[in-house]
C-alpha positions as a Markdown table, in Angstrom:
| # | Residue | x | y | z |
|---|---|---|---|---|
| 1 | Met | 58.4 | 118.1 | 179.6 |
| 2 | Lys | 55.6 | 115.9 | 178.4 |
| 3 | Phe | 54.7 | 112.5 | 177.1 |
| 4 | Val | 52.3 | 112.1 | 174.1 |
| 5 | Lys | 49.4 | 109.7 | 174.5 |
| 6 | Asn | 48.9 | 107.5 | 171.4 |
| 7 | Thr | 45.8 | 105.4 | 171.0 |
| 8 | Lys | 45.9 | 104.8 | 167.2 |
| 9 | Tyr | 49.2 | 103.3 | 166.1 |
| 10 | Tyr | 50.0 | 100.8 | 168.8 |
| 11 | Thr | 48.1 | 97.9 | 170.4 |
| 12 | Gly | 46.5 | 99.5 | 173.4 |
| 13 | Ile | 47.3 | 102.9 | 175.0 |
| 14 | Val | 50.9 | 103.9 | 174.7 |
| 15 | Tyr | 52.7 | 107.0 | 176.0 |
| 16 | Glu | 55.6 | 108.2 | 173.9 |
| 17 | Trp | 58.6 | 110.2 | 175.1 |
| 18 | Asn | 60.1 | 112.0 | 172.1 |
| 19 | Leu | 63.2 | 114.1 | 171.4 |
| 20 | Pro | 64.3 | 116.0 | 168.2 |
| 21 | Thr | 65.3 | 113.8 | 165.3 |
| 22 | Gly | 69.0 | 113.9 | 164.3 |
| 23 | Trp | 70.1 | 116.3 | 167.0 |
| 24 | Thr | 69.8 | 113.5 | 169.5 |
| 25 | Cys | 71.0 | 110.7 | 167.3 |
| 26 | Pro | 74.8 | 110.5 | 167.5 |
| 27 | Tyr | 75.2 | 107.1 | 165.8 |
| 28 | Ala | 72.6 | 107.6 | 163.0 |
| 29 | Asp | 73.9 | 107.2 | 159.5 |
| 30 | Ala | 71.6 | 106.1 | 156.7 |
| 31 | Cys | 68.5 | 107.8 | 158.1 |
| 32 | Leu | 70.1 | 111.0 | 159.6 |
| 33 | Val | 67.9 | 114.0 | 159.2 |
| 34 | Lys | 68.1 | 117.2 | 161.3 |
| 35 | Val | 65.2 | 119.6 | 161.3 |
| 36 | Asp | 66.0 | 123.3 | 162.1 |
| 37 | Arg | 64.4 | 124.2 | 165.4 |
| 38 | Ser | 63.3 | 127.6 | 164.2 |
| 39 | Thr | 62.5 | 127.2 | 160.5 |
| 40 | Gly | 61.5 | 123.6 | 160.3 |
| 41 | Lys | 63.8 | 123.1 | 157.3 |
| 42 | Phe | 65.2 | 119.6 | 156.8 |
| 43 | Lys | 68.9 | 118.8 | 156.4 |
| 44 | Asn | 69.0 | 115.3 | 155.1 |
| 45 | Glu | 72.5 | 113.9 | 155.7 |
| 46 | Ser | 71.8 | 110.7 | 153.8 |
| 47 | His | 69.8 | 110.1 | 150.7 |
| 48 | Gln | 69.4 | 106.3 | 151.3 |
| 49 | Tyr | 66.2 | 106.8 | 153.3 |
| 50 | Arg | 64.7 | 109.4 | 155.5 |
| 51 | Cys | 63.9 | 109.2 | 159.2 |
| 52 | Tyr | 60.2 | 108.7 | 159.4 |
| 53 | Ala | 59.9 | 110.7 | 162.6 |
| 54 | Ala | 61.5 | 113.9 | 161.1 |
| 55 | Asn | 58.4 | 114.5 | 159.0 |
| 56 | Ala | 56.2 | 115.5 | 162.0 |
| 57 | Glu | 58.8 | 118.2 | 162.9 |
| 58 | Arg | 57.5 | 120.4 | 160.0 |
| 59 | Phe | 54.9 | 121.5 | 162.6 |
| 60 | Pro | 56.2 | 124.1 | 165.1 |
| 61 | Gly | 54.3 | 122.6 | 168.0 |
| 62 | Val | 55.9 | 119.2 | 167.5 |
| 63 | Arg | 59.4 | 120.7 | 167.3 |
| 64 | Asp | 58.7 | 122.8 | 170.4 |
| 65 | His | 57.6 | 119.8 | 172.5 |
| 66 | Arg | 60.5 | 117.6 | 171.4 |
| 67 | Trp | 63.1 | 120.4 | 172.1 |
| 68 | Thr | 61.5 | 121.1 | 175.4 |
| 69 | Asn | 61.9 | 117.4 | 176.4 |
| 70 | Phe | 65.5 | 117.5 | 175.1 |
| 71 | Glu | 66.4 | 120.6 | 177.2 |
| 72 | Tyr | 64.7 | 119.0 | 180.2 |
| 73 | Val | 66.8 | 115.8 | 180.2 |
| 74 | Lys | 70.0 | 117.6 | 179.1 |
| 75 | Ala | 69.7 | 119.6 | 182.3 |
| 76 | Gly | 69.8 | 116.3 | 184.2 |
| 77 | Asn | 66.1 | 116.0 | 184.9 |
| 78 | Lys | 64.3 | 112.6 | 184.8 |
| 79 | Pro | 61.1 | 112.1 | 182.8 |
| 80 | Ile | 58.1 | 111.7 | 185.2 |
| 81 | Ile | 56.1 | 108.7 | 184.2 |
| 82 | Pro | 52.3 | 109.4 | 183.9 |
| 83 | Glu | 50.5 | 107.6 | 186.7 |
| 84 | Gln | 48.1 | 105.8 | 184.3 |
| 85 | Ala | 50.9 | 104.6 | 181.9 |
| 86 | Lys | 51.2 | 100.9 | 181.4 |
| 87 | Ala | 53.2 | 101.1 | 178.2 |
| 88 | Ile | 55.9 | 103.6 | 177.2 |
| 89 | Arg | 57.6 | 103.9 | 173.8 |
| 90 | Ile | 60.8 | 105.8 | 174.2 |
| 91 | His | 61.9 | 107.8 | 171.2 |
| 92 | Ala | 59.3 | 107.5 | 168.5 |
| 93 | Ser | 61.7 | 110.3 | 167.5 |
| 94 | Gly | 65.2 | 110.8 | 168.7 |
| 95 | Asp | 67.6 | 108.4 | 170.4 |
| 96 | Phe | 69.8 | 107.9 | 173.5 |
| 97 | Phe | 72.3 | 110.8 | 173.1 |
| 98 | Ser | 74.6 | 109.9 | 176.0 |
| 99 | Gln | 75.4 | 107.0 | 178.4 |
| 100 | Lys | 74.1 | 109.0 | 181.3 |
| 101 | Tyr | 70.8 | 109.5 | 179.5 |
| 102 | Phe | 70.6 | 105.9 | 178.6 |
| 103 | Asp | 71.3 | 104.9 | 182.2 |
| 104 | Thr | 68.5 | 107.3 | 183.3 |
| 105 | Trp | 66.0 | 105.2 | 181.4 |
| 106 | Met | 67.3 | 102.0 | 182.8 |
| 107 | Glu | 66.8 | 103.4 | 186.3 |
| 108 | Ile | 63.3 | 104.6 | 185.4 |
| 109 | Ala | 62.4 | 101.2 | 184.1 |
| 110 | Ser | 63.8 | 99.5 | 187.2 |
| 111 | Gln | 61.7 | 101.8 | 189.4 |
| 112 | Asn | 58.5 | 101.1 | 187.4 |
| 113 | Pro | 58.4 | 97.3 | 187.0 |
| 114 | His | 54.6 | 97.4 | 186.2 |
| 115 | Val | 55.3 | 99.5 | 183.1 |
| 116 | Glu | 56.4 | 98.1 | 179.8 |
| 117 | Phe | 59.2 | 100.1 | 178.1 |
| 118 | Trp | 60.6 | 99.7 | 174.6 |
| 119 | Ala | 62.9 | 101.6 | 172.3 |
| 120 | Tyr | 64.7 | 101.4 | 169.0 |
| 121 | Thr | 68.3 | 102.6 | 169.1 |
| 122 | Lys | 71.4 | 103.1 | 167.0 |
| 123 | Ser | 73.3 | 104.1 | 170.1 |
| 124 | Leu | 74.5 | 100.6 | 170.5 |
| 125 | Arg | 77.7 | 101.4 | 172.6 |
| 126 | Phe | 75.5 | 102.6 | 175.5 |
| 127 | Trp | 73.4 | 99.4 | 175.3 |
| 128 | Ile | 76.6 | 97.2 | 175.2 |
| 129 | Lys | 78.0 | 98.8 | 178.3 |
| 130 | Arg | 74.8 | 97.8 | 180.2 |
| 131 | Leu | 74.1 | 94.5 | 178.4 |
| 132 | Asn | 73.7 | 92.5 | 181.6 |
| 133 | Asp | 71.8 | 95.3 | 183.4 |
| 134 | Ile | 68.7 | 95.8 | 181.1 |
| 135 | Pro | 65.5 | 95.5 | 183.2 |
| 136 | Ser | 63.2 | 92.7 | 182.2 |
| 137 | Asn | 60.4 | 95.3 | 181.4 |
| 138 | Phe | 62.6 | 97.1 | 178.9 |
| 139 | Thr | 62.9 | 95.8 | 175.3 |
| 140 | Leu | 65.6 | 97.3 | 173.1 |
| 141 | Thr | 65.8 | 96.9 | 169.3 |
| 142 | Ala | 68.9 | 97.8 | 167.4 |
| 143 | Ser | 68.0 | 99.8 | 164.4 |
| 144 | Arg | 70.2 | 98.8 | 161.4 |
| 145 | Gly | 71.6 | 101.6 | 159.4 |
| 146 | Gly | 73.8 | 103.2 | 162.0 |
| 147 | Lys | 77.5 | 103.9 | 162.4 |
| 148 | Glu | 78.0 | 100.9 | 164.7 |
| 149 | Asp | 76.0 | 98.1 | 163.0 |
| 150 | Gln | 78.9 | 95.7 | 163.5 |
| 151 | Leu | 77.9 | 95.5 | 167.2 |
| 152 | Ile | 74.5 | 94.0 | 166.3 |
| 153 | Asp | 76.0 | 90.8 | 165.0 |
| 154 | Gln | 78.9 | 90.8 | 167.4 |
| 155 | Tyr | 76.6 | 90.9 | 170.4 |
| 156 | Asn | 73.6 | 89.2 | 168.8 |
| 157 | Leu | 71.3 | 92.1 | 169.5 |
| 158 | Lys | 67.6 | 92.1 | 168.7 |
| 159 | Asn | 67.3 | 94.2 | 165.6 |
| 160 | Ala | 65.2 | 95.7 | 162.9 |
| 161 | Thr | 66.0 | 96.3 | 159.2 |
| 162 | Val | 64.3 | 98.8 | 157.0 |
| 163 | Ile | 63.3 | 97.4 | 153.6 |
| 164 | Pro | 62.0 | 99.4 | 150.6 |
| 165 | Thr | 58.8 | 97.3 | 150.1 |
| 166 | Glu | 57.2 | 94.2 | 151.5 |
| 167 | Met | 58.6 | 92.2 | 148.6 |
| 168 | Phe | 62.0 | 92.4 | 150.2 |
| 169 | Ala | 60.9 | 90.5 | 153.3 |
| 170 | Val | 62.6 | 87.1 | 153.3 |
| 171 | Asp | 62.5 | 85.2 | 156.5 |
| 172 | Leu | 61.4 | 87.7 | 159.2 |
| 173 | Pro | 58.0 | 89.3 | 160.0 |
| 174 | Ile | 57.2 | 92.9 | 159.1 |
| 175 | Asp | 56.2 | 95.1 | 162.1 |
| 176 | Thr | 53.5 | 97.6 | 161.3 |
| 177 | Asn | 52.5 | 98.8 | 164.8 |
| 178 | Asp | 55.5 | 98.0 | 167.1 |
| 179 | Asp | 54.1 | 94.7 | 168.3 |
| 180 | Tyr | 57.3 | 92.9 | 167.3 |
| 181 | Ala | 59.4 | 95.8 | 168.7 |
| 182 | Arg | 57.8 | 95.1 | 172.1 |
| 183 | Lys | 58.7 | 91.3 | 172.0 |
| 184 | Pro | 62.1 | 90.4 | 173.4 |
| 185 | Gly | 64.4 | 88.4 | 171.1 |
| 186 | Val | 62.4 | 88.9 | 167.9 |
| 187 | Asn | 64.1 | 90.4 | 164.8 |
| 188 | Phe | 61.9 | 91.9 | 162.2 |
| 189 | Tyr | 61.6 | 94.2 | 159.2 |
| 190 | Leu | 60.2 | 97.7 | 158.9 |
| 191 | Val | 58.9 | 99.0 | 155.5 |
| 192 | Asp | 60.4 | 102.4 | 154.4 |
| 193 | Asn | 57.5 | 104.9 | 154.8 |
| 194 | Phe | 58.7 | 107.1 | 151.9 |
| 195 | Lys | 59.1 | 104.5 | 149.1 |
């Protein structure tokens, strides 16, 4: 079980908690990619666009750490927040795979009010069930392109849309380092990394 310390992509020092792509994404649709744990071979369920996080799983060490985290939480264990952490990005890869797991993160955020948490998710049904219980230090962003996108507009959820290039940006900002993902109530675009 481990967090990854990232000092390059984000503003400030951010710790990431990651899980395997695809295997932990029950409501992914347009971006679904599963990477074989042993071989590293990609199974791309959709050809609309590819999950950006799956690319790193071509490396055995990355696959191993993500699967170790997955097995740890599937066994009912709670991630232990690093003492020095002030900002945690949940799931630079992976997603909330069950209501129990989603609720675990809500509990962790509530117990650590001095830490900023944020995550993208396509597991919207878990969010909706706890809509009025999200801690103030936890920002969720609905990631369009999932099986339950209708819930985004129905519940007016903060959201992000992947666009092919910057030229498709119309009336929203483009997030290049998760700064908009960390802001409550701000919808934004993400540019497809593979176009």
